[in-house]
C-alpha positions, 0 to 999 in steps of 0.5 A: 641392529647391533646395540651396546647397552652399558649397565646392562646388568642394572635395574633398568638394563635387566628389563631393557635387554630382553625387550631389545632381544625380542625385537631381533636386535643383537645386544652387547653388554658392558657392565662392571658387575659391582652388584653381582649377587643383588638379584631378585626373582627372575634371572638376569638375561645372558648376552655377549659382554664386552669390557667390564668397565666403561672407563676401559673401553676402546675403539675396538669395543664398538666394532659393528655397533650402530647405537649405544644406550648408556645406562651405566653410572653411579645411579642416584643421589645417595650413591653420588654422595658416597664420593662426589668427585668419583661421581663426576668422574664416572657420570660426567667425564667417562660418559663424554669419553665414551661418546667421543670414542663411539662417534670416532668409530662411526656409532650413529645413535647415543641414547643417554639415560639422564635424570629429572634430578637435573631440575633439583629445586624447581619447586611448585612450578611445572618444568619442561625440557627448556627449564633451567637446571637447578641440581642440588646433588653431585648426581644431578650436577654430573648428569646435567654436565654430561648432557651439556657435553654430549650436546656439543658432540652432536653432528650429522651422523652422530645423534645423541638423545637425552632421556630425563627419566622421572624417579623409577619404580617397579620390579626388576631382576636387579630390584632396588629399594633406594627408590622412593616408591620401592622403599615405601612398599618394602618398608610397609611389607616388612614392618606394617608402617609406611615410613617417611623420612621427610615431611613428604611435601616435595614433588616427584615425577614417577615412571615404571622401569619398564616404561623407561625401557619402552621410551628408549626403544621408541627413540631407537625406532624414531627417525634420527632427525626427530630425536637428534640432540633432543631432550625428553622428560620420560614419564607421564605428566599426571604421574607427579605426586607429593611424597606424602601422597605416594605414602597414602597410595601405599597404605591403601594398597597394603592391608593393615599399614599406616603412614608414619613420619620419622621423628627427625622428618624435614623438608626435602630440597629436591622438589620438581613437577615435570611436564612430560608432554613433549615425548608423547608428541614427538614419539607417538610409539611411546605408550606407557603401560604403568601408573603408580597405583598399578606399580604399588600393587606389583611391588606388594605382590612381588614382596609379600611372599618374601621374608624381607626385613628392614635390614635386608632392604637397607642392607648390601643386597638391595641398597647400592650404597650399602653394597659398595661399602661392604665390597670396599670394606672387604677389599674387593673393590678400591675407592675408584670402584674398580675390582681388585685382583683376587676378588673374582671369587667373592663377586657373588656375595654382596 
């Protein structure tokens, strides 16, 4: 099967692509490569790469493509706040344009990497795929609107599926430290402190980056009628934690560390407990391999041999916001996040 993966050089994409290739799929990648040089550990898999920005794709780019896995976008809440209007333009409108073009040329499946951020301020109550959206950030609002627009495009022969991913964690060739568990472990390795910037009372569902990739593959392997125009929360119901409980897990995992609250720690508006039972009923082939305890150990083992300082993991190599700000300040990309002429030679330096 010929599969297009947008964002194939990102945090999830670099884990997903080798799994797809191992199954014998022909993978074509689409990525603007904004984070080139932000690598950690394993090399990024090499595959055929089409047009570099999802906003520049045309019908010819989908020639022979059976399925699209759409990962590309401005990737989380802090990044969405960098330019809320651009977040809506890329994560919502460009997503619908991409899907409309794919449908027009005969693509059969469209797997959209959505987010549990759609649930926003749901509080203590358990939420399911039928719960109302309550997003509180530009990122969450754009994902929610994209889902609604994609659902309207569903028809016989074009099946969108919405994977509302829990908060990701785990090691990837494009490791990010602007995700809660990754950040807590990195800070602890660098300083000996598990530092919380909030009061830690908010609930978060968590899922390993590899398990997200396995969920995507399970959707592709499932009969179309089982996943047609369906949304699934991606994770495990038992893997919902208060942020302060995550901090305690990290402190128990990394010797000599202790939990510390920032002086200005306050309550986080984003709070949701997510029921993930639906995906396990619908897709019995989806078998998660990870839990938070194993993930904390994996991250600790990956980081303890690295001399990483707080400046490193909050700087442009591992923070998406810091990377984009550095590139814009250098004049390599414009406010629209498109590469400027002559910036190619500097793309390796975040």
